[in-house]
N, C-alpha and C positions, 0 to 999 in steps of 0.2 A: 612885847616878846611877852612869854608866861612864865609864870612858875606856878606850881603845882607841890601842895607839899601831904605831901603821907606820911600818915600814923600805923605799924603793926603794931597789935595790942599783942605784948606775949607776957605770959604766967612768967615767975618767978626773979623779978626782977634783976637790974642789970647784971647784961652779959659777959660774961670775962672779955676785955679792952683785944687782947691776941684773936680770938676766936674771930669781936667779928671783923676788926683787921684784916685777916688771914678773908672771909666770907669778902667781904665790899671789894678791895682788891681781884678776887674770880668770880668775882658778878659782873668786871668791869670790862671783862670778854663782851660777855653783854649789851650793854648799854652803849658799846661805844663806837658803835653799828648805830643804835637810835636816829631814824633823820632829825635833822631841827632840835635835838636835843644836846646843849653846850654845855651845860653844869651838872653833875649832881655828889649831892653830898649823901654820907650815906648816916645814918645819926643811929645811934645809942643813948638810950635810956632806962630810969625804971621801973618806966611799967610797959618798954617796949623801944620794937625800931623806926623805923620808919625814910623818908627819904624829902629833899628838898632838890626837884627840881627846875634846869630854868631851860625854856623851850623858844626858837625862833617865835614860834605864834601857832597860837591856841588848835590851825587844825593841827597841824604835827602834833603838839600833842594830845589832843581828845584823839589821830593817829594809833598814836602809842597804845594810850587809859583806854581800849574800844572794849568791846561787851565783852570780851573774854579774857580781860589784865586783870579782874579778881579774883577769879574763877586758876586762874595759871597762879598769883600770889596765896591764894587758901591751901596751895598741893605744892606747894613747897615752903609754908612758915603755918602751918597749918592753923591757920585762921581767917579774918578775912577783913582786912584791911581797908583804911576810910582813904577821901579822896578830896582836896581843897580845890580848888581851880583858879587863879589871882594873876588880872592883866598886872604888869610889871607897871608902873606909874612912872616910877625913879630911882636911880639908886645913885647910894655915895660910894667912892671905889676909891678905903683911905689909903690902898696902899698905889694906886694909881695917882691919887690927890685931883681924883672928877666925879662932878657928881653924870651924872648920862640920864640921856629923855631919848625913848625909845631908838636903845640901843649908839645917840652921837654924843660925844663932848659939849655941852651949856657951857658958860661962863657959871664958877664956884663965886652967891650969893655973902661968902666971905671975902672976896677979892683974892689981888694976887697977893701971892706969897713974894716980901724979899730977904733978905741974907745984913 
């Protein structure tokens, strides 16, 4: 899996929560159709916005973040975003109580929990 980290530097401090939520929920219409995108986290901070994307493969991430992507984003937000791609080495999922490698659960190093 590939994790993409996108930062959009926006002036004016943190945007109002309700505004970000409305814009993010509306944007899910775009992102639900992106091939290979498993999850997208919509972010808001004092320095701007951004997102964390989980793709099934590097090829699918690179297809989405193509040469025209930064121009499209600049058209939407008025600034150019930054992008960093990471290979996902391992994932701790505390909600599921598991560790995953290459998308598959592996034995957790803390051992089986007992009641």
